[in-house]
C-alpha positions as a Markdown table, in Angstrom:
| # | Residue | x | y | z |
|---|---|---|---|---|
| 1 | Met | 83.4 | -63.0 | 39.8 |
| 2 | Arg | 82.8 | -61.3 | 36.6 |
| 3 | Lys | 78.9 | -62.4 | 36.7 |
| 4 | Arg | 78.7 | -61.0 | 39.9 |
| 5 | Ile | 80.3 | -57.4 | 38.3 |
| 6 | Tyr | 77.7 | -57.5 | 35.3 |
| 7 | Ala | 74.8 | -57.9 | 38.0 |
| 8 | Ile | 76.0 | -54.8 | 39.9 |
| 9 | Val | 76.1 | -52.7 | 36.7 |
| 10 | Phe | 73.0 | -53.7 | 35.6 |
| 11 | Ala | 71.4 | -52.7 | 38.8 |
| 12 | Leu | 73.1 | -49.4 | 38.5 |
| 13 | Leu | 71.5 | -48.7 | 35.3 |
| 14 | Val | 68.0 | -49.8 | 36.2 |
| 15 | Ala | 68.3 | -47.5 | 39.1 |
| 16 | Ala | 69.7 | -44.7 | 37.2 |
| 17 | Met | 66.4 | -45.1 | 34.4 |
| 18 | Met | 64.5 | -45.1 | 37.3 |
| 19 | Val | 65.5 | -41.9 | 39.0 |
| 20 | Thr | 65.1 | -40.1 | 35.3 |
| 21 | Ala | 61.9 | -41.6 | 35.1 |
| 22 | Cys | 60.8 | -40.2 | 38.6 |
| 23 | Gly | 62.4 | -36.5 | 38.0 |
| 24 | Pro | 61.1 | -33.6 | 36.0 |
| 25 | Ala | 60.4 | -33.7 | 32.5 |
| 26 | Ala | 63.5 | -32.6 | 30.0 |
| 27 | Thr | 62.4 | -29.1 | 28.2 |
| 28 | Thr | 63.1 | -29.0 | 24.7 |
| 29 | Ala | 64.1 | -25.4 | 23.0 |
| 30 | Ala | 61.9 | -24.1 | 20.7 |
| 31 | Pro | 63.6 | -24.8 | 17.1 |
| 32 | Thr | 64.5 | -21.2 | 15.4 |
| 33 | Asn | 64.2 | -20.6 | 11.8 |
| 34 | Val | 61.7 | -22.6 | 11.0 |
| 35 | Pro | 59.1 | -21.7 | 8.4 |
| 36 | Pro | 55.5 | -21.0 | 9.0 |
| 37 | Thr | 53.1 | -23.6 | 8.2 |
| 38 | Pro | 51.6 | -23.2 | 4.8 |
| 39 | Thr | 47.7 | -22.1 | 4.5 |
| 40 | Thr | 45.4 | -22.6 | 2.1 |
| 41 | Ala | 45.6 | -19.7 | -0.8 |
| 42 | Ala | 42.1 | -18.5 | -1.6 |
| 43 | Lys | 40.6 | -20.1 | -5.0 |
| 44 | Val | 41.0 | -17.4 | -7.7 |
| 45 | Trp | 38.1 | -17.3 | -10.1 |
| 46 | Lys | 38.2 | -16.7 | -13.5 |
| 47 | Met | 35.4 | -16.2 | -15.9 |
| 48 | Ala | 34.7 | -16.7 | -19.7 |
| 49 | Ala | 31.6 | -15.2 | -21.4 |
| 50 | Ile | 30.4 | -16.2 | -25.1 |
| 51 | Phe | 28.1 | -14.1 | -26.7 |
| 52 | Pro | 26.2 | -14.9 | -30.1 |
| 53 | Gly | 26.5 | -11.2 | -31.3 |
| 54 | Val | 28.6 | -8.2 | -31.4 |
| 55 | Val | 28.7 | -6.8 | -27.8 |
| 56 | Thr | 28.4 | -3.5 | -29.4 |
| 57 | Asp | 24.9 | -4.1 | -31.0 |
| 58 | Ala | 23.2 | -2.0 | -28.1 |
| 59 | Asp | 20.9 | -5.0 | -27.5 |
| 60 | Tyr | 20.9 | -8.2 | -26.0 |
| 61 | Asn | 24.5 | -9.1 | -26.3 |
| 62 | Thr | 25.2 | -5.6 | -24.8 |
| 63 | Leu | 23.6 | -6.3 | -21.9 |
| 64 | Gly | 25.5 | -9.3 | -21.7 |
| 65 | Tyr | 28.7 | -7.7 | -21.8 |
| 66 | Leu | 27.6 | -5.0 | -19.3 |
| 67 | Gly | 26.6 | -7.7 | -17.0 |
| 68 | Leu | 30.1 | -9.2 | -17.4 |
| 69 | Thr | 32.1 | -6.0 | -16.8 |
| 70 | Glu | 30.2 | -5.4 | -13.3 |
| 71 | Val | 31.3 | -8.9 | -12.0 |
| 72 | Lys | 34.7 | -8.0 | -12.8 |
| 73 | Ala | 34.1 | -4.4 | -11.2 |
| 74 | Ser | 32.2 | -5.6 | -8.4 |
| 75 | Leu | 33.3 | -8.8 | -7.3 |
| 76 | Gly | 37.4 | -8.4 | -8.8 |
| 77 | Val | 36.6 | -11.6 | -11.0 |
| 78 | Glu | 39.2 | -11.8 | -13.8 |
| 79 | Thr | 37.2 | -11.9 | -17.1 |
| 80 | Thr | 37.3 | -12.3 | -21.0 |
| 81 | Tyr | 35.0 | -13.1 | -23.4 |
| 82 | Ser | 34.2 | -14.1 | -27.4 |
| 83 | Glu | 31.7 | -12.3 | -29.4 |
| 84 | Ser | 29.6 | -13.8 | -32.5 |
| 85 | Val | 30.3 | -17.7 | -31.5 |
| 86 | Ala | 28.3 | -19.7 | -33.9 |
| 87 | Val | 26.3 | -22.7 | -32.4 |
| 88 | Pro | 28.3 | -25.2 | -33.8 |
| 89 | Asp | 31.2 | -23.9 | -32.4 |
| 90 | Ile | 30.4 | -23.3 | -28.8 |
| 91 | Asp | 31.6 | -26.7 | -27.4 |
| 92 | Arg | 34.8 | -26.1 | -29.1 |
| 93 | Val | 34.9 | -22.2 | -27.6 |
| 94 | Met | 34.3 | -23.4 | -24.4 |
| 95 | Arg | 36.7 | -26.2 | -24.1 |
| 96 | Glu | 39.4 | -23.7 | -25.0 |
| 97 | Tyr | 38.4 | -21.4 | -21.9 |
| 98 | Val | 38.6 | -24.2 | -19.7 |
| 99 | Asp | 41.7 | -25.0 | -21.0 |
| 100 | Ala | 43.1 | -21.4 | -20.6 |
| 101 | Gly | 42.0 | -21.9 | -16.5 |
| 102 | Asn | 38.6 | -20.2 | -16.6 |
| 103 | Asn | 36.7 | -22.1 | -14.1 |
| 104 | Ile | 33.3 | -20.1 | -14.7 |
| 105 | Ile | 31.8 | -20.2 | -17.9 |
| 106 | Trp | 28.8 | -18.1 | -19.3 |
| 107 | Thr | 27.1 | -18.9 | -22.1 |
| 108 | His | 24.9 | -15.9 | -23.2 |
| 109 | Gly | 21.9 | -17.5 | -25.5 |
| 110 | Ser | 19.3 | -20.0 | -25.0 |
| 111 | Gln | 20.9 | -21.3 | -28.4 |
| 112 | Phe | 23.7 | -22.5 | -26.3 |
| 113 | Leu | 21.9 | -24.5 | -23.5 |
| 114 | Asn | 22.0 | -28.2 | -24.6 |
| 115 | Gln | 25.9 | -27.8 | -25.0 |
| 116 | Thr | 26.5 | -26.4 | -22.1 |
| 117 | Val | 24.5 | -29.1 | -19.9 |
| 118 | Asp | 26.5 | -31.7 | -21.4 |
| 119 | Leu | 29.9 | -30.0 | -21.0 |
| 120 | Ala | 28.8 | -29.5 | -17.6 |
| 121 | Lys | 28.6 | -33.1 | -16.5 |
| 122 | Gln | 31.7 | -33.9 | -18.6 |
| 123 | Met | 33.7 | -31.3 | -16.3 |
| 124 | Pro | 32.5 | -31.3 | -12.8 |
| 125 | Asp | 35.2 | -29.1 | -11.4 |
| 126 | Val | 33.7 | -25.8 | -13.9 |
| 127 | Val | 30.9 | -24.1 | -12.6 |
| 128 | Phe | 28.8 | -23.2 | -16.2 |
| 129 | Ile | 26.1 | -20.5 | -16.4 |
| 130 | Ala | 23.6 | -21.2 | -18.9 |
| 131 | Glu | 20.3 | -19.7 | -20.1 |
| 132 | Gly | 17.1 | -21.2 | -21.3 |
| 133 | Asp | 13.2 | -20.7 | -21.1 |
| 134 | Ser | 12.2 | -23.3 | -19.0 |
| 135 | Thr | 13.9 | -25.4 | -16.3 |
| 136 | Val | 16.3 | -28.0 | -17.2 |
| 137 | Gln | 15.6 | -32.0 | -15.8 |
| 138 | Asp | 18.0 | -33.3 | -14.0 |
| 139 | Pro | 20.8 | -30.6 | -14.1 |
| 140 | Pro | 24.3 | -31.2 | -12.9 |
| 141 | Ser | 25.4 | -30.2 | -9.7 |
| 142 | Asn | 28.0 | -27.5 | -11.4 |
| 143 | Leu | 25.2 | -25.6 | -13.6 |
| 144 | Trp | 23.0 | -22.5 | -13.4 |
| 145 | Val | 20.2 | -22.1 | -15.1 |
| 146 | Ile | 18.9 | -18.5 | -15.8 |
| 147 | Asp | 15.3 | -18.8 | -16.9 |
| 148 | Arg | 14.3 | -15.6 | -19.1 |
| 149 | Asn | 10.9 | -15.9 | -18.5 |
| 150 | Phe | 10.0 | -13.6 | -21.6 |
| 151 | His | 6.4 | -14.6 | -21.2 |
| 152 | Ile | 6.0 | -12.6 | -17.7 |
| 153 | Gly | 7.1 | -9.2 | -19.5 |
| 154 | Tyr | 5.4 | -10.0 | -22.4 |
| 155 | Tyr | 1.9 | -9.9 | -20.5 |
| 156 | Ala | 2.4 | -6.1 | -19.6 |
| 157 | Ile | 3.5 | -5.4 | -23.3 |
| 158 | Gly | 0.4 | -7.3 | -24.4 |
| 159 | Ala | -1.4 | -4.9 | -22.0 |
| 160 | Ile | 0.5 | -1.6 | -22.8 |
| 161 | Ala | -0.5 | -2.5 | -26.7 |
| 162 | Ala | -4.5 | -3.5 | -26.1 |
| 163 | Lys | -4.8 | 0.0 | -24.3 |
| 164 | Ser | -3.0 | 1.9 | -26.7 |
| 165 | Thr | -4.6 | 0.8 | -29.8 |
| 166 | Lys | -6.9 | 3.2 | -31.8 |
| 167 | Thr | -7.8 | 1.0 | -34.6 |
| 168 | Gly | -8.4 | -2.3 | -32.3 |
| 169 | Lys | -6.1 | -4.0 | -33.9 |
| 170 | Ile | -2.5 | -4.9 | -32.7 |
| 171 | Gly | 0.6 | -6.9 | -34.1 |
| 172 | Tyr | 3.1 | -9.2 | -32.6 |
| 173 | Ile | 6.5 | -9.8 | -34.6 |
| 174 | Gly | 9.0 | -12.2 | -33.9 |
| 175 | Gly | 12.3 | -13.3 | -35.1 |
| 176 | Val | 13.0 | -17.3 | -35.2 |
| 177 | Ala | 9.7 | -19.3 | -34.4 |
| 178 | Leu | 10.9 | -20.9 | -30.9 |
| 179 | Pro | 8.9 | -21.8 | -27.8 |
| 180 | Phe | 9.7 | -18.9 | -26.2 |
| 181 | Ser | 8.1 | -16.9 | -28.7 |
| 182 | Tyr | 5.1 | -18.4 | -28.6 |
| 183 | Ala | 5.2 | -18.1 | -25.0 |
| 184 | Glu | 5.4 | -14.3 | -25.4 |
| 185 | Ala | 2.4 | -14.2 | -27.9 |
| 186 | His | 0.4 | -16.7 | -25.7 |
| 187 | Ala | 0.9 | -13.9 | -22.6 |
| 188 | Met | -0.1 | -11.1 | -24.9 |
| 189 | Gln | -3.4 | -13.1 | -25.7 |
| 190 | Gln | -4.1 | -13.7 | -21.8 |
| 191 | Ala | -3.3 | -10.2 | -20.8 |
| 192 | Ile | -6.0 | -9.2 | -23.8 |
| 193 | Ser | -8.4 | -11.4 | -22.2 |
| 194 | Asp | -7.9 | -10.3 | -18.5 |
| 195 | Leu | -8.5 | -6.9 | -19.6 |
| 196 | Gly | -11.8 | -8.1 | -21.3 |
| 197 | Val | -11.1 | -5.7 | -24.0 |
| 198 | Gln | -12.1 | -6.7 | -28.1 |
| 199 | Val | -8.7 | -6.5 | -30.0 |
| 200 | Glu | -7.7 | -8.2 | -33.0 |
| 201 | Phe | -4.5 | -9.6 | -32.5 |
| 202 | Lys | -2.0 | -10.8 | -35.2 |
| 203 | Gln | 1.2 | -12.5 | -34.8 |
| 204 | Val | 4.1 | -13.4 | -37.3 |
| 205 | Trp | 7.7 | -14.6 | -37.3 |
| 206 | Ser | 10.3 | -13.4 | -39.6 |
| 207 | Gly | 12.6 | -16.1 | -39.5 |
| 208 | Asp | 15.4 | -14.1 | -38.3 |
| 209 | Phe | 16.1 | -12.0 | -35.8 |
| 210 | Asn | 18.5 | -9.6 | -37.4 |
| 211 | Asp | 17.1 | -9.1 | -40.4 |
| 212 | Pro | 15.7 | -5.2 | -40.7 |
| 213 | Thr | 14.0 | -6.2 | -44.5 |
| 214 | Lys | 12.1 | -8.9 | -43.5 |
| 215 | Gly | 11.0 | -6.5 | -40.2 |
| 216 | Arg | 10.2 | -3.9 | -42.6 |
| 217 | Gln | 8.0 | -5.8 | -45.2 |
| 218 | Leu | 6.2 | -7.5 | -41.9 |
| 219 | Ala | 5.4 | -4.5 | -40.5 |
| 220 | Asp | 4.3 | -2.8 | -44.1 |
| 221 | Ala | 2.0 | -5.7 | -44.5 |
| 222 | Met | 0.5 | -5.2 | -40.8 |
| 223 | Ile | -0.1 | -1.6 | -40.9 |
| 224 | Ala | -1.9 | -2.1 | -44.3 |
| 225 | Asp | -4.1 | -4.5 | -42.7 |
| 226 | Gly | -5.0 | -1.6 | -39.9 |
| 227 | Val | -2.8 | -2.3 | -37.4 |
| 228 | Asp | -1.6 | 0.6 | -35.2 |
| 229 | Val | 0.5 | -0.9 | -32.3 |
| 230 | Ile | 3.3 | -3.3 | -33.2 |
| 231 | Val | 4.9 | -5.4 | -30.7 |
| 232 | Cys | 8.6 | -6.6 | -31.5 |
| 233 | Ser | 10.5 | -9.6 | -30.3 |
| 234 | Leu | 13.4 | -8.9 | -32.7 |
| 235 | Asn | 16.9 | -7.6 | -32.3 |
| 236 | Leu | 18.2 | -5.7 | -35.4 |
| 237 | Gly | 15.4 | -6.5 | -37.4 |
| 238 | Ile | 13.5 | -3.9 | -35.4 |
| 239 | Phe | 14.9 | -1.2 | -37.2 |
| 240 | Gly | 12.8 | -1.7 | -40.6 |
| 241 | Val | 9.6 | -1.9 | -38.0 |
| 242 | Phe | 10.8 | 1.6 | -37.0 |
| 243 | Glu | 11.4 | 2.2 | -40.8 |
| 244 | Ala | 7.9 | 1.2 | -41.6 |
| 245 | Ala | 6.1 | 3.1 | -38.6 |
| 246 | Lys | 7.9 | 6.6 | -39.1 |
| 247 | Ala | 7.0 | 6.3 | -43.0 |
| 248 | Lys | 2.9 | 6.6 | -41.8 |
| 249 | Gly | 3.8 | 9.6 | -39.6 |
| 250 | Glu | 4.4 | 10.5 | -36.2 |
| 251 | Gly | 2.4 | 9.3 | -33.6 |
| 252 | Thr | 0.5 | 7.0 | -36.5 |
| 253 | Ile | 2.0 | 3.8 | -35.4 |
| 254 | Leu | 3.2 | 2.9 | -32.4 |
| 255 | Val | 5.8 | 0.2 | -31.4 |
| 256 | Thr | 7.3 | -1.7 | -28.7 |
| 257 | Ala | 10.9 | -2.8 | -28.2 |
| 258 | Lys | 12.8 | -5.5 | -26.5 |
| 259 | Tyr | 15.9 | -5.8 | -24.5 |
| 260 | Ser | 17.1 | -1.7 | -24.2 |
| 261 | Asp | 16.1 | 1.6 | -24.2 |
| 262 | Lys | 15.3 | 2.5 | -27.9 |
| 263 | Thr | 13.5 | 5.7 | -27.7 |
| 264 | Ser | 16.0 | 7.5 | -30.2 |
| 265 | Phe | 15.4 | 5.6 | -33.3 |
| 266 | Ala | 11.7 | 6.6 | -33.7 |
| 267 | Pro | 10.6 | 9.2 | -30.4 |
| 268 | Lys | 7.6 | 9.7 | -31.9 |
| 269 | Asn | 6.4 | 6.7 | -32.5 |
| 270 | Tyr | 7.5 | 4.4 | -30.0 |
| 271 | Ile | 6.0 | 3.6 | -26.5 |
| 272 | Thr | 8.3 | 1.5 | -24.3 |
| 273 | Ser | 10.8 | -1.4 | -24.6 |
| 274 | Leu | 11.0 | -4.4 | -22.3 |
| 275 | Leu | 14.2 | -3.8 | -20.2 |
| 276 | Tyr | 16.6 | -6.8 | -19.7 |
| 277 | Asp | 19.8 | -6.4 | -17.1 |
| 278 | Phe | 21.9 | -8.7 | -16.1 |
| 279 | Lys | 24.5 | -6.9 | -14.0 |
| 280 | Gly | 22.4 | -7.5 | -10.7 |
| 281 | Pro | 21.5 | -11.4 | -11.7 |
| 282 | Met | 25.3 | -12.0 | -12.8 |
| 283 | Thr | 26.9 | -10.2 | -9.8 |
| 284 | Glu | 24.2 | -12.0 | -7.5 |
| 285 | Ile | 25.2 | -15.4 | -9.2 |
| 286 | Val | 28.9 | -14.9 | -9.2 |
| 287 | Gly | 28.9 | -14.2 | -5.6 |
| 288 | Arg | 27.0 | -17.0 | -4.8 |
| 289 | Ile | 29.5 | -19.0 | -6.6 |
| 290 | Lys | 32.5 | -17.7 | -5.1 |
| 291 | Asn | 30.3 | -18.5 | -1.6 |
| 292 | Gly | 30.4 | -22.3 | -2.6 |
| 293 | Glu | 27.2 | -22.5 | -4.1 |
| 294 | Lys | 28.0 | -24.3 | -7.6 |
| 295 | Gly | 24.8 | -24.6 | -9.2 |
| 296 | Ala | 21.1 | -23.6 | -9.1 |
| 297 | Tyr | 17.8 | -22.5 | -10.8 |
| 298 | Tyr | 17.6 | -18.5 | -11.4 |
| 299 | Pro | 14.4 | -17.2 | -12.7 |
| 300 | Leu | 14.2 | -13.7 | -14.5 |
| 301 | Gly | 11.1 | -11.7 | -13.6 |
| 302 | Phe | 10.3 | -8.0 | -12.4 |
| 303 | Asn | 11.8 | -8.4 | -9.0 |
| 304 | Thr | 15.2 | -9.9 | -10.8 |
| 305 | Gly | 16.5 | -8.3 | -14.0 |
| 306 | Val | 13.4 | -7.5 | -16.0 |
| 307 | Gly | 11.5 | -4.1 | -16.1 |
| 308 | Ile | 9.1 | -1.6 | -18.3 |
| 309 | Gln | 10.7 | 1.1 | -19.4 |
| 310 | Phe | 8.7 | 4.1 | -17.9 |
| 311 | Pro | 7.2 | 6.6 | -18.4 |
| 312 | Leu | 5.2 | 5.2 | -21.5 |
| 313 | Leu | 5.5 | 7.9 | -24.7 |
| 314 | Asn | 2.9 | 8.5 | -27.3 |
| 315 | Val | -0.2 | 7.1 | -25.0 |
| 316 | Pro | -2.5 | 8.6 | -22.2 |
| 317 | Asp | -1.2 | 9.3 | -18.9 |
| 318 | Ser | -4.1 | 7.0 | -17.8 |
| 319 | Val | -2.5 | 3.8 | -19.7 |
| 320 | Asn | 1.0 | 4.8 | -17.9 |
| 321 | Thr | -1.3 | 4.5 | -14.3 |
| 322 | Asp | -3.0 | 1.2 | -15.5 |
| 323 | Ile | 0.4 | -0.5 | -16.6 |
| 324 | Gln | 2.3 | 0.6 | -13.5 |
| 325 | Gln | -0.8 | -1.0 | -11.6 |
| 326 | Ile | 0.0 | -4.3 | -13.7 |
| 327 | Val | 3.4 | -4.5 | -13.1 |
| 328 | Asn | 3.1 | -4.3 | -9.6 |
| 329 | Asp | 0.6 | -7.3 | -9.7 |
| 330 | Leu | 3.0 | -9.1 | -11.7 |
| 331 | Lys | 5.3 | -8.4 | -9.1 |
| 332 | Ser | 3.5 | -9.6 | -6.1 |
| 333 | Gly | 2.3 | -12.4 | -7.8 |
| 334 | Lys | -1.5 | -11.5 | -7.6 |
| 335 | Ile | -1.3 | -11.7 | -11.4 |
| 336 | Gln | -0.1 | -15.2 | -12.8 |
| 337 | Val | 1.3 | -15.5 | -16.3 |
| 338 | Val | 0.7 | -18.9 | -18.0 |
| 339 | Lys | 4.0 | -20.4 | -19.7 |
| 340 | Asn | 2.3 | -21.6 | -22.8 |
| 341 | Thr | 4.8 | -22.7 | -25.5 |
| 342 | Glu | 2.2 | -24.4 | -27.8 |
| 343 | Lys | 3.3 | -23.7 | -31.3 |
| 344 | Ile | 0.9 | -20.3 | -32.9 |
| 345 | Thr | 0.2 | -21.4 | -36.6 |
| 346 | Pro | -0.2 | -17.3 | -38.4 |
C-alpha cells in the first residue's frame, strides 16, 4: 500500500515538472539600485622634460621649454621639468620622474641619448623621447628619437656665407668637437662646392659652447686672418664673437647664429640664424603617443622645425633671393645633403 502511494506521488511530481517545462517562460523582474558597469578610464599622461641648461638662455633650452609649454597648452598634458642637469645625473633624474608618476620622459640634448635608450629598455611601460644626430640601432619600441639633422641647415648657412663674403674667406666656430659639428662643417663645404665659388673656409672649435671669452679669441684670430663672415655653432659663446665683430665696425664682419633670433645683439653685423622650433615637433610626437604610437624615428628638417631667418640682413637682395631658392630645393629634396661626420683637423 505504501509503495503504491509513493508511486502515485512520484507520478504527480513528474507530471508537474512536465507541465512547467512546456508552459510559458517565467519572467524575472529587473533588479533595482544596481550600480552601472564601470568603464575604462582614459589614460592620464604626465610628461617630464630634462634640460642641460637654464630655460631662460634664449637659446636651445628656451626652445625646448617652449615646446614643453605648447604640449601642455595644446594637448592638456600635465608637464614638469628640470634644468641644468649634468650628464652624470641624468639616469637618476629620469628615474625620479618615473617614480613620481610621469609616463613620458623627454631628454633635450644629444648628450643624454645613450642613458635614455638604456632606461627605455628597462622601463617598457614608459615612453621616452631622446635627441640625437643619427638613427639608433635596434631602438626599444617605447623610444622616440628626434634626429636634429643640423647638417641640412648648415648647407644653407654655408651658401649664405659663401655668397656674402667680400674677402673670399669665411670661418666656422664650433664648441665641443662632436660628430654633429663635423657634419655641419662638411655640409658647408658641400654647399661651397655645389656653388662652384672660390672661397677659403676655416674651421675651429673652442672646446666650450658657452664660453664667450674663447669665442672672442677665436673670432679675433679669424678676423686678423682676413675672414669677414663667421658662422657660429655656439650657445652663449656667440656673444664673444659678436663683440669681436662689432669691434671692427658696422657691417665689416658678418655673423650667423644658431637656434634663435639674435638680431638685437649685433644688428649691423648680423645676417641670420638657423632657427629651431620644438613646438610643432613636440605636439605632433606627444599627440601620436596619446593615440597609441609608443616610439618612432622623427627627423627634423626644413619641413619639420627648422628654418632660415628671413630676410637676411646686411647682404644684397640677390643673396636673399638665391638662398630662398636653395631652401626650397632642400625642402623638395632637389638638393641632398650628405651627413658626413668624419673628424676634421683644423
